[in-house]
C-alpha positions in Angstrom: 18.3 3.7 -24.4 19.1 -0.1 -24.1 19.6 1.2 -20.2 16.7 3.2 -20.1 14.9 -0.2 -20.8 16.8 -1.6 -18.8 15.9 0.6 -15.5 12.4 0.8 -17.0 11.6 -2.7 -17.5 10.8 -3.3 -13.7 8.5 -0.4 -13.1 6.7 -1.8 -16.3 6.3 -5.4 -14.9 5.9 -4.3 -11.4 2.8 -2.3 -12.6 1.6 -5.3 -15.1 1.7 -7.7 -12.5 -0.1 -5.5 -10.0 -2.5 -4.9 -12.6 -3.3 -8.7 -12.9 -3.7 -9.0 -8.7 -7.4 -7.3 -9.5 -8.2 -10.7 -10.9 -7.1 -11.8 -7.2 -8.9 -9.0 -5.3 -12.1 -9.4 -6.7 -12.5 -12.9 -6.8 -16.0 -13.7 -5.3 -14.7 -15.3 -2.4 -12.6 -12.3 -1.9 -12.9 -8.2 -1.5 -16.1 -7.1 -1.7 -16.5 -3.7 -3.1 -16.7 -1.9 0.5 -13.2 -3.5 1.1 -11.3 -3.6 -2.3 -13.1 0.4 -1.6 -10.9 0.5 1.6 -7.7 -0.3 0.1 -7.5 1.6 -3.0 -8.2 4.1 -0.9 -5.3 3.4 1.3 -3.2 3.2 -2.2 -4.1 6.2 -3.1 -2.7 7.7 0.0 0.5 5.8 -0.8 0.7 7.4 -4.6 0.1 10.9 -2.9 2.9 10.2 -0.3 5.5 8.3 -2.6 5.5 12.1 -4.0 6.3 13.7 -1.2 8.4 12.0 1.2 11.3 11.8 -1.6 11.0 15.5 -1.7 12.4 15.3 -5.6 15.8 14.7 -4.5 16.3 11.3 -7.0 16.1 14.2 -9.7 18.3 16.7 -7.6 20.7 14.4 -7.3 20.7 13.2 -11.0 21.4 17.0 -12.1 23.7 18.4 -9.2 26.3 15.3 -9.5 26.7 16.4 -13.2 27.6 19.8 -12.2 29.8 19.4 -9.2 33.1 17.2 -8.4 32.2 15.7 -4.9 29.1 13.5 -5.7 29.9 11.6 -2.5 28.6 14.7 -0.9 26.0 15.1 -3.5 24.3 11.4 -2.5 25.4 12.3 1.0 22.8 15.5 1.8 20.4 14.7 -0.6 20.4 11.0 1.4 20.4 12.8 4.6 17.4 15.3 3.4 15.6 12.2 2.8 16.2 10.1 5.6 15.4 12.8 8.3 12.2 13.8 6.6 10.9 9.8 6.1 12.1 9.5 10.3 9.8 12.4 11.1 7.3 11.5 9.2 7.0 8.1 10.2 7.0 9.3 14.0 4.3 12.1 13.2 2.4 9.0 11.7 3.0 6.5 14.4 2.0 8.7 17.1 -1.1 10.5 15.6 -2.4 7.3 13.5 -5.3 7.1 15.8 -6.5 10.5 15.0 -5.7 9.6 11.4 -7.4 6.8 11.1 -10.8 8.0 13.1 -11.0 10.5 10.8 -10.5 8.1 7.8 -13.0 6.2 8.6 -10.8 3.9 10.1 -11.0 3.8 14.1 -10.7 0.6 14.2 -7.8 -0.2 12.4 -5.2 2.2 13.4 -2.8 -0.5 12.1 -3.5 0.5 8.7 -1.7 3.8 9.6 1.1 3.0 10.9 1.9 0.6 8.5 1.1 2.4 5.8 3.8 4.9 6.6 6.3 2.8 7.5 5.8 1.4 3.3 6.2 4.9 2.4 8.7 6.0 4.6 11.0 2.7 3.7 10.6 3.3 -0.2 11.7 6.8 0.6 14.2 6.1 2.5 15.6 3.8 -0.1 15.0 6.2 -3.1 18.0 7.7 -3.3 20.8 4.5 -3.7 18.5 2.7 -5.9 18.9 6.4 -7.7 22.6 5.9 -7.2 22.5 2.5 -8.4 21.3 4.5 -11.4 24.1 6.9 -12.0 27.0 4.3 -11.1 24.7 1.6 -14.5 24.6 -1.0 -11.9 21.6 -2.0 -14.1 21.8 -6.0 -13.0 21.8 -4.5 -9.1 19.4 -2.3 -9.9 17.2 -4.8 -11.6 17.7 -8.0 -9.5 16.5 -5.4 -6.4 13.5 -4.2 -8.1 12.4 -7.9 -9.7 12.8 -9.3 -6.1 10.8 -7.0 -4.2 8.4 -7.1 -7.0 8.6 -11.1 -6.5 8.2 -10.9 -3.0 4.8 -8.9 -2.8 3.3 -11.2 -5.7 4.0 -13.9 -3.9 2.7 -12.7 -0.5 -0.5 -11.6 -2.5 -0.7 -14.8 -3.3 -0.5 -16.3 -0.2 -3.0 -14.3 1.7 -5.6 -13.7 -0.9 -5.3 -17.9 -2.0 -4.5 -19.3 1.6 -4.9 -17.2 4.6 -8.0 -14.9 3.5 -10.8 -15.2 5.6 -13.9 -13.6 4.7 -15.4 -12.9 8.0 -12.6 -10.8 8.5 -11.6 -9.5 5.5 -9.8 -6.4 7.1 -7.4 -8.4 8.3 -6.3 -9.3 4.9 -6.4 -5.4 3.9 -3.4 -5.0 6.6 -1.9 -8.4 5.3 -1.9 -6.6 2.4 -0.3 -3.7 3.4 2.3 -5.6 5.6 3.2 -7.4 2.1 4.5 -4.0 0.8 6.4 -3.6 3.9 8.4 -7.0 3.3 9.0 -5.8 -0.6 9.8 -2.5 0.6 12.6 -4.2 3.0 14.2 -6.4 0.4 15.1 -3.3 -1.3 17.0 -2.4 2.1 18.7 -5.3 2.0 19.7 -5.0 -1.6 21.7 -1.3 -0.9 22.8 -2.3 2.6 26.2 -1.1 1.8 25.1 2.8 1.0 23.7 2.4 4.3 27.0 1.3 5.7 29.7 3.1 4.2 27.3 6.9 4.5 29.2 9.2 6.7 26.9 11.7 8.7 28.8 15.3 7.6 25.9 17.1 5.9 26.1 20.5 4.1 23.2 22.9 4.7 24.2 24.9 2.1 24.5 22.5 -0.5 20.8 20.9 0.4 19.3 24.1 0.4 20.1 24.4 -3.4 18.8 20.9 -3.6 15.7 21.3 -2.2 15.1 24.9 -3.8 15.6 22.6 -7.3 13.4 20.0 -6.7 10.8 21.7 -4.7 8.6 22.7 -8.1 9.1 19.1 -9.3 7.1 18.0 -6.4 4.8 20.9 -6.7 4.5 19.4 -10.4 4.3 15.9 -9.5 1.4 16.6 -6.5 -0.4 18.4 -9.2 -0.2 14.9 -11.6 -1.1 12.7 -8.9 -4.0 14.2 -8.2 -5.2 14.4 -11.5 -4.8 10.6 -11.5 -6.0 9.4 -8.5 -7.7 11.9 -5.8 -10.6 10.7 -7.3 -10.5 7.4 -5.2 -9.4 10.1 -1.7 -12.4 12.0 -2.6 -14.8 9.7 -3.4 -16.1 8.2 0.6 -16.4 11.7 2.5 -18.0 13.7 -0.6 -20.4 10.7 -1.1 -21.1 10.4 3.1 -21.4 13.8 3.2 -24.0 13.6 0.9 -26.3 11.0 2.7 -24.7 7.5 1.6 -23.2 5.5 4.2 -19.3 4.4 4.7 -20.2 0.9 3.5 -22.1 2.3 0.1 -19.5 4.9 -0.6 -16.3 2.5 -0.2 -18.1 -0.2 -2.2 -18.7 2.9 -4.9 -14.8 3.3 -4.7 -13.9 -0.2 -5.0 -16.6 -0.5 -8.1 -14.8 2.5 -9.7 -11.0 1.7 -8.4 -11.5 -2.1 -10.3 -13.6 -0.9 -13.3 -10.6 2.3 -13.6 -7.9 -0.8 -14.3 -9.3 -1.9 -17.6 -8.7 1.5 -18.5 -5.1 0.9 -17.3 -4.3 -0.9 -20.2 -3.7 2.3 -22.6 -1.7 3.3 -19.2 0.5 0.5 -19.0 1.1 1.3 -23.1 1.8 4.3 -22.3 4.5 3.6 -19.5 6.6 1.2 -21.9 6.1 3.5 -24.6 8.0 6.6 -22.5 11.0 4.5 -21.5 11.7 3.4 -25.0 10.8 7.1 -27.2 12.0 9.5 -24.8 15.4 8.8 -24.9 14.6 8.4 -28.9 12.7 12.2 -28.9 16.7 13.9 -27.1 18.8 11.6 -29.7 16.9 13.3 -32.4 16.8 16.3 -31.1 19.4 17.9 -33.6 18.1 15.7 -36.7 17.1 18.6 -39.4 14.2 16.3 -39.8 13.3 15.8 -36.5 9.7 17.4 -36.7 8.8 15.5 -39.4 9.8 12.5 -37.6 7.8 13.7 -34.1 4.5 14.1 -36.1 5.0 10.7 -37.9 5.4 9.4 -34.5 2.9 10.8 -33.6 0.4 9.5 -36.3 1.3 5.9 -35.2 0.9 6.5 -31.7 -2.8 8.1 -31.8 -3.8 5.0 -34.0 -2.5 2.4 -31.8 -3.8 4.1 -28.1 -7.3 4.6 -30.6 -6.6 0.6 -31.4 -6.6 -0.1 -27.5 -9.5 1.9 -27.2 -11.6 -0.4 -29.5 -9.9 -3.8 -28.7 -11.3 -3.1 -24.8 -14.5 -1.5 -25.2 -15.7 -3.1 -28.5 -15.3 -6.2 -25.9 -16.2 -5.2 -22.7 -18.0 -8.4 -22.5 -15.4 -10.6 -22.5 -12.9 -7.9 -20.4 -15.4 -8.1 -17.9 -13.9 -11.5 -16.7 -10.8 -9.9 -15.5 -13.2 -8.2 -12.9 -14.2 -12.0 -11.6 -17.0 -10.7 -9.1 -20.3 -9.4 -10.9 -20.8 -7.3 -7.7 -18.2 -4.9 -9.8 -19.7 -5.4 -13.2 -22.6 -2.6 -12.7 -19.7 0.2 -13.1 -18.4 -1.5 -17.0 -20.2 1.4 -18.1 -17.1 4.3 -17.0 -15.0 2.1 -19.1 -14.8 3.9 -22.4 -15.0 7.1 -20.6 -11.7 6.2 -19.0 -10.0 4.7 -21.9 -10.9 7.9 -23.7 -9.7 9.6 -21.0 -6.4 8.0 -20.9 -6.1 8.4 -25.1 -5.8 11.9 -24.6 -3.2 11.5 -21.6 -0.7 9.5 -23.8 -1.7 12.3 -26.4 -0.6 14.8 -23.8 2.7 12.8 -22.6 3.6 12.1 -26.4 3.3 15.8 -27.1 4.7 16.8 -24.1 8.7 16.2 -25.9 8.3 19.5 -26.9 8.8 21.3 -23.2 11.6 18.7 -22.4 13.5 20.0 -25.4 12.8 23.5 -25.1 13.5 23.3 -21.4 10.6 25.1 -21.1 9.4 22.2 -18.3 7.4 25.7 -15.8 4.9 24.8 -18.9 4.3 21.3 -17.7 4.1 22.2 -14.4 1.2 24.9 -15.0 -0.8 22.6 -17.0 -0.1 19.4 -13.8 -1.4 22.4 -11.7 -4.6 24.1 -14.1 -5.4 20.5 -14.5 -5.5 19.6 -10.9 -7.9 22.6 -9.9 -10.0 21.2 -12.4 -9.9 18.2 -11.4 -11.0 19.2 -7.4 -13.5 21.6 -8.9 -15.6 18.8 -11.0 -15.2 15.9 -8.1 -16.4 18.3 -5.5 -19.2 19.4 -7.4 -20.6 16.1 -9.4 -19.4 13.7 -6.5 -22.2 13.6 -4.3 -24.6 13.8 -6.9 -23.3 11.5 -9.7 -20.9 9.4 -7.6 -18.1 7.5 -9.5 -19.4 8.4 -13.0 -18.2 12.2 -12.3 -15.1 10.7 -11.0 -14.9 9.4 -14.7 -15.8 12.6 -16.4 -13.6 14.6 -15.1 -10.7 12.6 -15.6 -11.5 12.7 -19.3 -12.5 16.3 -19.0 -8.8 17.4 -17.3 -7.0 15.3 -19.9 -8.8 16.8 -23.1 -7.9 20.1 -21.5 -4.0 19.4 -20.4 -3.8 17.9 -23.7 -5.0 21.5 -25.9 -3.4 23.5 -23.5 0.1 21.3 -24.5 -0.8 21.7 -27.7 -1.2 25.4 -27.8 1.6 26.5 -26.0 4.1 24.1 -27.9 3.0 25.5 -31.1 4.1 28.8 -30.1 7.5 28.1 -27.6 8.2 25.1 -29.8 6.8 24.2 -33.1 6.0 20.5 -34.4 3.4 20.6 -37.1 1.3 17.8 -36.4 -1.0 16.5 -39.0 -4.2 17.6 -37.1 -6.4 16.2 -39.9 -5.3 12.8 -39.6 -5.3 13.2 -35.4 -9.0 14.0 -35.8 -9.8 11.4 -38.5 -8.1 8.6 -36.5 -9.8 9.5 -32.9 -12.9 10.7 -35.2 -13.0 7.0 -36.8 -12.7 5.5 -33.4 -15.5 6.7 -31.7 -17.7 6.6 -35.0 -17.0 2.7 -34.9 -17.9 2.4 -31.2 -21.0 4.4 -31.3 -21.5 1.9 -34.4 -21.1 -0.7 -31.9 -23.9 0.1 -29.6 -26.3 1.5 -31.8 -26.7 -2.2 -33.3 -26.7 -3.7 -29.7 -27.3 -1.8 -27.2 -26.9 -3.9 -24.5 -22.7 -3.8 -24.7 -22.1 -6.0 -21.9 -23.7 -9.4 -22.7 -21.6 -11.9 -24.8 -22.8 -13.4 -27.9 -20.8 -15.2 -30.9 -22.2 -12.5 -34.0 -21.5 -9.5 -31.8 -18.0 -10.9 -30.8 -17.4 -11.7 -35.0 -18.8 -8.0 -35.7 -17.5 -5.9 -33.0 -14.0 -7.3 -34.2 -14.5 -7.0 -37.8 -14.6 -3.1 -37.1 -11.2 -3.2 -35.4 -9.9 -5.0 -38.5 -11.7 -2.3 -40.4 -9.7 -0.1 -38.5 -6.4 -1.3 -38.9 -6.6 -1.9 -42.2 -7.5 1.4 -43.1 -4.4 3.6 -40.3 -2.0 0.3 -42.3 -3.6 2.0 -45.5 -3.1 5.5 -44.6 0.3 5.4 -43.0 1.9 2.7 -45.0 4.5 1.5 -42.6 6.5 -0.8 -44.4 7.4 2.9 -45.9 8.7 3.9 -43.1 10.7 1.2 -42.0 12.1 0.9 -45.0 13.7 4.2 -44.8 14.8 4.0 -41.4 16.6 1.3 -42.3 18.4 3.3 -45.3 19.0 6.0 -42.3 20.9 3.7 -40.4 22.9 2.1 -43.5 
């Protein structure tokens, strides 16, 4: 569990620091909504490509080294497969960059495409050497490389926005930020250079086919998952342009939605940290006869915690809005509570997804992700032209809610865990009721006043006190200490 925390920490810290770049990007003297929309759209494409290019070979590598004696051959085959695919992808993107830039609406900025392709290609190629460090339990080296890459990226972003930014040529700053990612990715090449130098270019086609047969379904499931998470930012501009809005107006909606989405990502960052700590614990308890009781108790705490985050942000949105520095983005603050509830549903789904991991029924995870992706596409295609980013927010909530319900029903059939549904409904329902009460008392949630501050946060204190009274967490801690002794 300690090793898992070490490997997960760079990811969590990286997401947290990138989260805190938002106030930098949205300063009144930095990116306007349309320009931030451009950056958000490009990063959405990065998210898709980072699922595709590694070909799921990291997971395949971890699985196959436990089944084969020749671990070097496993690494060599997985690495060469990804390297060839990534290099071919980069060459294709390099020669097709102008055509792709035209199609995406950036005819004067084909450099965006080549730079983006370079970033994802380097990250894909270095994914296997980084996975090898994990397999060999070189946690310090792994963390040092990751943290160094994060430091380079954050440092260069600070220089770009605070020193080099020119509001006359903001698109140049977009390219500089992409280049900052190139340099950050280059740190991984420097950190793992020995793996490149010592590599023997011998390729076992039969073994590569076996690994690809295993990894390709993972890519499909991952692709479906990223559709649910980021497709709206890719689809929004073309759908809005098709409905009659200009490219600049459409990109502005993407920028406003992306900035406001970041406020809801407080739940996502909490989920990321929780998963790294919780999953090893869940697996370690899989042979405990009282495991289901423990899982159910943890779910109670988890639901209460994510609902508390929802209340904390929603009832203090008049304070949190200053995280987004420019008032030009505040018009989209209304979607934040919707996205927070969506992420509550996502968190519950992730928490209960342990059933298909423990039972080996991982195919259901893929089915749920694919079903969610299809609904995401359909809802966005139909409703974005009519309602803009509001449609994307509601689509996110609906999809994550349906995934949560589907996972629960399938889990009760194939790996029953008796969750306390009454407590779930009560904690979630109470959070929603308290939020609605706050709206009834003050119909303008975005404007700050001290009276509202004290009233809203008294509702949060009431929620905490009630959960504490019902759960009696001190008794759980006492039980855990007794078990350890």
